[in-house]
N, C-alpha and C positions, 0 to 999 in steps of 0.2 A: 537360584530362582526363589520366587516368593509364593504366596498363596495362589488359589485359582488353578491348581495343577490338574491336568488330565494324565493319568498313568498310561504311557504308551505300551502297546503290546510288544513283548520281546525287548524292552528297553534295557540297554547295557551301557550306561555311561553317557558321556557328552555326545558321542557320535554313533550311538547305537552299536558300539563294538567294532566300528569300522576302522578305528585307528588312523583316521585320515589326516590328523594334524591340523584340522580347520581352525582351531583356536589360535594357532600361530600365524596362519596365512594372512590375516589382516593386521597383525601387530608387529611385523618385522621391522617397522620403523622405530621401535623402541630399542634403544641400545641396551645391551646386557648390563652395563654399568649402572643404569637407572634402577635396576632391581636389587642393587647391593644393599640398599637400606629398606628393610621390610616395612618400615613405618612410613615410607614415602606416600604421599597422597597424590591424586591426579593433578591437583593444582600445583604442587611443588614440582612435579615432573614437567609440567608445562613451563614453569618458571625456569627450570634448568635448561630447557631447550630454547628459551627465548622465542617462543612461538606465539601465535594468536591465542588470546585468553578464551577459555571455554569453561562453562559452568558444568563440570562433571565431577563424579566421585573418583574415578580412575579412568585412564585411557583404555585399559584392557576391558573394563566392565561397562563401558558406556552403552554399547549395543544392547546388552542384557537389561540394563537399568531403564532405558527408554521404553523397551518393549514391556517390561514389568509395570512401568508407570501407566501405560495405555491400558493394559489389562486391569490394573487395580482400580481404574476410574470408569471402566466399562463393564457392567455386569453381563453383557452379551458375549464377552470374550473370556478365554481361559488359556493358560500356558500348558504346553505338553512337557511333562516333567522330564528333566534331563536333556532337554533340547531347546534351542532358540526358535521355538515354533509357537504361534498363536492360532487358536482355532475358535470357531463358533461354540458357544456354550450349549447350544441345542442340537448337537450332532445327531442325536437319536431321531429328530424330526426329519432328517434328510434321507431316511430309509427309502430305497426305491428310486432315488434321484442321483444325478451326476454331481460329484464333488469337484470343486474348482480350487486348485492350489497354485499360488504364485509366490513371489519373493525375490530375493537378491540381496545385495549389500545393504547395510543400514546407512543412514545419512540422507535418505530420500524422503523423509517423513513429510506428510502423512502416509505416503506409500511406504510399505505396502499394507501394513496392518490396519490403517485407517479405512480400508475398503473391504474389510471383513464384515459380513452381515447378510441378512436375508436379501436376496436379489443381487448379490455380488459374490465375493469370495467366501469359500468355506474356511480357508486358513492360509497362512503365509509361513514361509521358512526364511528367517533372517540370517544374514552373514554378519561378520564384523563390518566396520565402516568401509564402504566401497569394495567389499570383498564377497565373492560368491559363497553361499551357504554350503555347509558340509553335506556330502552325499548321505551319510548316516541319518542326519536330521530330516532330509527330504524323504528318505525311505520310511522313516518312523512316522512322518505325517501321512504318507500314502497308506501305510498299514492301519493307522488309527482311523482314518475316514472309511476305509474298507471294512474294518471291524464294526463300524457303526451301521453298516447295512447299505451303503451307497452302491450303485450299480456300475460305477466306473469313476475314474478320476481324470480330469484334464489339467495338465500342467501348462500354465501360461508363463512363458519365459521371455525376458528381454534378450535381444541378440548381442550377447557378449560371450566371449570364449569360455570363461569360467562357468557362467550360468548354463550355457549349452552342455558343457561337459558334465557338470555335477548333476543337473536335473536329468540329463540324458542317461547317465549311468544309473541313477536311482530308478528311472523308468524301466530300464532293461532288467534290473534286479527284481522289481515288483512284478513285471510281466512273467519273469521266470518262476515267480511264486504263484502265478495264476490270477493276478489282480489285473483287471482291464485298465490300462493307462494309455492316454494319448498325450502328445505334447505339441503345442504351437509356439513357434519362435517369432516374436514380434520385432520387426525392424521398420520404424516409421521415420527415421532421420532423413531429412531432405537436404542435408548440407552438401553432400558430395556430388559433383557434376559428373564424375566418372565412377561407376560402381567398382568397389574393390572386392577381392575374393571373400573377405570377411562379411560383406554385405552391409546393409544399413543398420545402424545402431538402434537399440530399443530405447525410446524416450517416453515422454509424458502421454503420448497417444495410447500407450499400454493400458492406462486407466480406463479409457473408453472401451477397450476390449474386455476388461474386467466387468464393465457394466453390461455390455451386450451378452457376454457369455453367462453372466449371472442371471439376467432376465430369462434367457433360454432355459437354463437349468431349473429355475424356479417354476417355469411352465411345464416341466416334465419332459423336455426334449432329450433325446438319447445322445450318448457320447459321440458317436460317429457324426451325427447331424450337427451337433454343436461345433465340433472340430471343423467341419466343412464350412459352416457359415462364418465362423470366426476368421478363418483364413481368407475368405472372400472380403470381409470387412476390412481386414488389415491392409489389403492391397489398395484400398480407396482412401488412404490416410497419409498425412505427412506432418512432420514437426520440425521446427527450426528454432534454435536457441541463440540468444545474444547476451553478453555479460559485460558489465562495467569494470569488473575486477574478478580476481580468483576467489576461491574458498580455501580453507585449510583444514585438513584432517586433524582430529584431536591428537596432540602430541607431535605435530609436524608443522612445517612452514607452508606458506601459500604455494599452490601447485604451479602457478605461472605469474609473471609480472606484466602489468600493462602501464604505459605512461599515462599521464593525466588526460591526454587528448585522444586516447585510443579506446576502441571497443572491440571485443572478440566476437566474431560471427561464426555460427555453426558449430559451437562447442557441445560436448556431451554433458552427462550429468555426474561425472566423477572428477570434475576439476581439470579434465584434459583440455588442451588447447583446441581451438576451432580450426576452420578451414582457411580463414584469413582475418586480418585485422583492418578495421576501418576507422576513419576519423570520427570523433564524437560529433553528434549531430542532434537535431531536435527529435522528439518522439515521433512526429509525423514522418520525418525523413527516414528514420531507422525502420519503422514499421513498413513503409513503402519498399525499402530495400529488401526486407525479409520476405514480403509477399511476392515481390518480383522474382527473387531467387527460388522460392518454393514452387512457383507456378510456371517457371520458364521451361518450355517443352524441350529445350536442348539440354536441360539438366536431367541426367539419367535417374535421379532419385526424386524427381518432382512429383507433386500431387496434382492429378489432372482436373484442376478447378478452372472453369471458364465461365464467361457470361451466361447466365441462366442456371448455373449450378446451385444446388441447395446444400448447405454445409452446417455441421456443428462446429463452432469455433471454441477453442479452449485457450484462454490466456493464463499461463501458469507462472507463478512466482517461483524463481529458482532458490528462494530462501531469504535473501537479504534486501529485496526491493520494498520500498515503502508502499503503503496502500494508496498514497497520493499518486505515485508514479504508475502503479498498477491500473488505476482508473484512467489516467491519461493515455496509457498504452491501449487499453480496451476501447476507449473512444476513437483513437486513431485507427485501430484495426477495423472497427465497425464502419467508419466513414470510408476507409480505403477499399474494403471489400464491396460495400454497396456501390461505391463509385465505379467499380469494375463490372457491375451488373450481377454480382453474386448475392443470392438470398441467404441470409443467416437465419437458419431455422431455430437454433438454440445457441446460447452463449454461456460458457462457464468461465468465471473469473475468480481466481483465488490461488491458493497453494495446494497443488495436487501431487507433484513429484519434484522435490527440491534437490539441491546439491549443497547440503549443509547451509552455510550463510552466504552463498554466492549472490551478489546483487545483480540479478539479471532476470530475463523472462524467456519463455518459449511460447511459440504460437503453434497450435495444432489445428489442422483442418481435416474434417472427415466428411466425405461426400455421403449424403443420406437421401433416402426416399421415405415414404410414409411408414412402411413396415419396420424399417430400421429405427425411425424416430420413436415408434411405440416401445421398442426395447430400451432406448435411451431414457424414455419417460417413465418406464416401469418402476414401481415402488421398490425402495431399498431401505434397509435400516443401517447401512454403513455410515459411520459418523462423519467421515470426511467427504461424502458426496453431498453437493450443495442442494438446498431446497429450491429447486429450479422450476419456474412456471412452465407448463407445457404449452407455451405460446410462442409463435414466431417473433423473432426480434425485428426482422425487416418487415415493413408495412404497418408497424404499430405506431399510433400517434404518441409522440414523446413529449409534446409541449401542451400545456394548458394555458389558455388565454388568461392573463392576469385581470383582476377586476379593474374597472375603469376608476381612475382617480377623481375625487370630487373636484369640480371646477370652482376656482375662486372668482368671485365677482370683481371685475376690474372697473375702477372709476376712470373718468375722462383723463386724469393725469397719470394713469398707471405707467405708461411707457412713453418715452420721448421727452424732449425738452431738456433744459439745463440740469435738472435733478437726475435724470437717467444718465446723462453724460458724466456727471460728477460721480455717480455710483460706479460707472464703468471704470473711471480712472482709479478710484479707490481699490476696486477689486483687482485691477491689473497690477497696481503697486504691491498689493498683498501677495499676489501670485509670484511676481518676480522676486520678492523678498524670500519667500519660502523655497523657491527653486535654488536661490543662491545659498541658502542655509542647509541644503540637503545633506552634504557630507559632514558638516559640523554637527548637525543634530544626530546623525547616525553614530558619529564617534562618541558623543556624550551618552547615547543610549546603550552602546556596547558595554559600558561599565556597569549598567544596572538593569538592562533589559535584553532584548534580542537584537538590538542594533538596527532597527528599522524605522525609528521615529522620523528621521528625515525623509525616508522613502515614502512613508505614509502621508506626510504633509505635502510632499511633491506630487503625489498622486491626486490629492485634493486640488492643488494648484492647477494641474493640467486639466482636470475635469472642469474647473471653473472657466479656464481659458477656452475650452471647446464650447462651453455653453455660451460664452460671450460672442463667439463667432456667429451665433444664430441671430444676434441682434442686441439692441440695448436692453439692459436689465430694467425691471419695474422701478418706477420712481417712488412708489409706495414702500416705505421702510418695512411694514409688516409683510407685504407680499415678497419683498426681496429676501428677508430673513427666512421666511417659510420655504421659498424656492431653494435657497442655499442649504437649508436643513435637509431637504429631500436629496439634494445633489450629493452632499457629504455622506449621508447615511448609505447611499447606493454606491458611491465611487471611492470614498476615502478608506473605508474599512477599519478594522481594529477597534480598540477601545476609544481611541481618539476620535474616530468618525462618529461613534455612538455618543460620546460626550459633547462634541461640538453640535451634533444634531439635536440633542436634548436642550442644550443651551439656547440655540437659535430658535427652536420651536417655542420654548417658553418665553423667550425675549420678544418674540413677535406679537404676543397677545396684548400687552399694554399699548403697543403702537397701532393697534387697529382702530382705537378711538381717537387718540391724539398723537402728535409727533413733536410736541414741545420738549424742551430740555428736561423738565421734571419727568416726562413720559419716558425719555431715553434712560434716565437714572432708574426708573421703575423697571424698565426692560432689563437692565443689567442685574438688578436684584432678583428678578424672576428667573433669569438664566442661571445665576449662581445657586439659587435655591434648588432648581431642578438637578443641577450637577451634583449637589451634595446629597440630595434625596436618593438618587439612583446610583451614583458613583461611590457613595459611602466615604468620600474623602472630606477632610476639613482643613481649614487654614493651618499650616504648619506640618502637613503630612507629606510635604515634598512632592507636589504634583502641579499640573498646569493651573489648578485652582488657586494656588498661592499668588500667581501673577494677576489673575483676573480679580481675585478678592481684593488685593491691594488697590487695583484700579477702581473697583466698585466703591471702595470707601471714599476715595477722592471725588467720584462722580456724585456722591450725595449732595455736594455743594450746588449741583444744578437744580435741586429742589428749592433753593432759596431765590427770592425775587432779585432780579438784576444780575444773576450769575453770568459770567462770560464763558462762551463756548470753548474757545481755544485755550484760554488761561487755565480753566479747570482740566481740560483734556491733557494739556502739557504736564500738569502735576500728576495726573493719573498714569500717564505713560512712564514718567520717571519712577513713580512708586512701583509700577509693575516690573520695571527693569531691575530695580533694587531688590524686590521680592524674589525675582528669578535668581539673581546672584546669591541671595541669602540661602537658597535651598541647598547649596553645597554643604552647609553646616547643619542641615536638618537630618534627623533619622526618618526614613521613609515609613509612613503609616498606612499607605494604600498603594495599589498597583504592583507591578512585578518587582519594583525596587524594594518593596517591603520584605522580600524574601532574602535580600542581600545584606550582609553584615555592614553596618554603618561605617566601619573602618575602611571599607573599600569604596565608599561613595565620596569621592574627592572633587567631583565636578558638579555644576548645577544641573538641575533636572531638565532634560531636553524639552519636555512638554511645556514647562514654565517659560523657558527661553523662547520657544516658538510663539506662545501666546503674547508675550511682551513684544516680540518682533512684529506681530500682526497689528497690535495697537500702535506701535511706532509708525508703521507704514500708513495707517489711516490718518494719523496726525500730520505726517509730512505732506500728504495730498491736500488736506484741508488748509494747511498753512500756505500752500502755494496758490 
């Protein structure tokens, strides 16, 4: 253990003298042979086992290290010397109030220690990864908070056999010593349609119990009353988990295997398999399936949510899900619940009770009324509790009307006639060209970027096609380029969308006054200048600018009297194509490719290839 220790009363070694062997309980997965080299590190052990990589110092010490790290960075917490116990630093301020202790196996971070603080837990007792804590440590925590002057202790325990046994035994020993201790066992799992003798497992809903009990204790409510209210709240709650794959305990292999098209439904928080496996589906479909299962009245462990119910919704990351996916799941859950006529009073989205690095989520629904909401909204200093607005999610206006776009003045030749039809033909050829190049451009981009250049250009092509369905484009070149600029900025995305948007916006300006060939050359110059100014690329940097720059140099000929449109444009297109091909011999000076070793860049830049292809498509239509 490190600094920030609180000396426990009657402390006698790691387990308070109980000799329970708890330090071995969670590490039986380590083969004795692995300890033959006293210099072995945690990482070398992992390598020997050919298991999932973990950033730990040692397998045996990872639970201690993570708890020590949390305490070291949080002045409001301290460790109980000789035990894997974290407590509030201000225990003396709790004199005359009820103390709340919880805990369980490590690997569920930020649970449980992240929920220690004013208005939530007094302390937690941590076991090894996915292993119930030692009786001696639980008893030491009870004695410590009693010595600080608390009037009783409530143990909040998740419904697992080891936790029930160890916390229950510690409770009985403490009561034999005259310390008032009560225990609530939380089982919020809604996975099992038929209840088993062991009952419902304790899952992420336990965090809501920490919050409710903490608010009651902070308000000075007595031990018996807190126990009674918490038991009532726990009955109005349900949780269901789903995972895309397993997790792996440090020093061990994944706990179960899933094929690429399978999802595990109804699993617990220790990597154990769920109630059934389903086929991979969209986020909307999976959330609907989860809510159907959780609220099905034929399901013995269902949560009694129905139209008109008011709930607190918790979307919990099981550890390995991206924030992107978490937001998508949250949106799907809100829409699905509100579509069922359920009012979402509060929504908590984040990581509250994980299962190591498991890529999955759990949904928790708690039926609430106004008094219960006040307890959920009560202030807490626990670092893992979100800064949540005390405002109902359902019924709130979520969209703000965007400011009206300025209307451009249209002249009499703006739409219609041969010019508009010719513009439509040009755009259609550009779109078909880009769609045909999608996979080729993606393949080129995979060598130097994220492999989506073709997809990005195809997105632009589809957006332009949808726009053309609305009618003919403007005949005015300036209005056409301005409209395309807005369209690409909104629909194309990525740096390409921004660069094309900049180019077209700038190029449109010289064409507002004249549409002669010199004006088109000036438009090209303006577009290139804008791209260089904001994109920071220059000719020779291996970007789309190389193609456009080469074409722009040829288009300078349009500024001379008597220049031929197609003759100059043909030269420009050939120069652009040659410049695109030449990029494979360049060292990238801008964009994502600039981070890649030039030795690995053996193909031309996909953006330059796309730009040249666009110019070729324009030329082919004009020639025909």
